[in-house]
N, C-alpha and C positions, 0 to 999 in steps of 0.2 A: 504494500500500500504506500502510495506517495503522499507526502504531506506538502501542503502549499507553503507553510511556514516551518522552517526547520527548527528543531527544539533549541539549538544553540543561539538562534537569533533573539535578541532582546531589544526592548525599547532604547537601551543605551547605545545600540548600533544604529537603529532606525532614525531616531530624532536628530542626531548631529548630521548624518548623511543627507537626509531629506531637507533639513534646515539649511545646510550649506548649498545644496542644489537650488533651493528657492532663492538664496542670495545670488547665486550665479545667474539665475533666470531674470531677476530684477536688474542686475548689473548689465545683462546683455541688452536689455531695452535701453538703459541709459547710455551704454556704449554705442548702440545704433544711432541714437539721437546726437550724441556728441561727435561721432565719426562723420555722420552726414553733414553736420554743421561745419566741421573742420575742413572737409573736402570742398564743400561749396564755397566757404570763405576763402580758401586758397585759390580756387578757380577764379573768383571775382577779383582777387588781387592781381592775377595775371591778365584778366580780361575785364577791366572795370566798366567798359561800355555795355557789357552784357547786363549788369545790374541796372543801369540806367534804362536800357531797352525793356527789361523785365518790368520795371515800374510803370511803363506805358503799355504793357500788354504784348510786347514783341520780344524777339530774341530767343535764344536757345537755353536759357537757364532752367526752364522747366524740364527740358529734355535731360539736362545734366542731373537734375534732381532725381528724375526717374531712373536714369542709368546708374546712379549711385545707390539709390534706395533698394532696388531689386536684389542685387547681390548681397547687400548688407542685411536685408530682411531675411534672405535665405540662410545666411550664417547665423542670425539670431535664432531662427527656428531650429536649425541643426543643434545649436548649443542647448536650447531648452528641451527639445524632444530627445535628442541623442544623449544628452547628459542624464536625463531621467532614466532612460532605458539602460544606460551603462551602470548607473547607480543601483538600479533594481537587480541587474544581472550579477554584479560583483559586489554585493552589499558586504561591507565590513572587511574587504580584502585590501591589501596595500595598493593595488592598481587603481581602485576606485578613489582612494584618498589622493593619489598622485594626480589623477585626472582633475579632481576638484581643485587641488592646489595650483596646477598649471592654468586651468581656466580662470581662476580668480586672479592669478598673477598677470595674465595677458589682459584681462578686462580692466584691472586697476591701472596697469601700465598704459593702456590705451586712453583711459580717462585722464590720467595725469598728462599724457602727451597732448590731449585736447585742451588742457588748461594753458599750455605754454605755446601752442601754435595759434 
């Protein structure tokens, strides 16, 4: 007979793992917003007339916004869904904690980069 919850799994393992996954999910949304703003801000520094044309309803800044948003939204979805699946599959194992640590480090690094650019 197979058990859905293994006897050695306790709330001491589940709560920190899913709690940190939730933090990475929230940070992925913030990273998406900050990254999109950072890329569009850099684009308008190189092409300032695009911002002026966008204000009048012309130009290609909306296309740049879409081209930036789609891949970043895909990455955000991968982080949220893939992170949950990985946590669920490797609950309490060192691989799962390493993935969480790396994800948090990359997201926090990206948010700090957005502060300085």
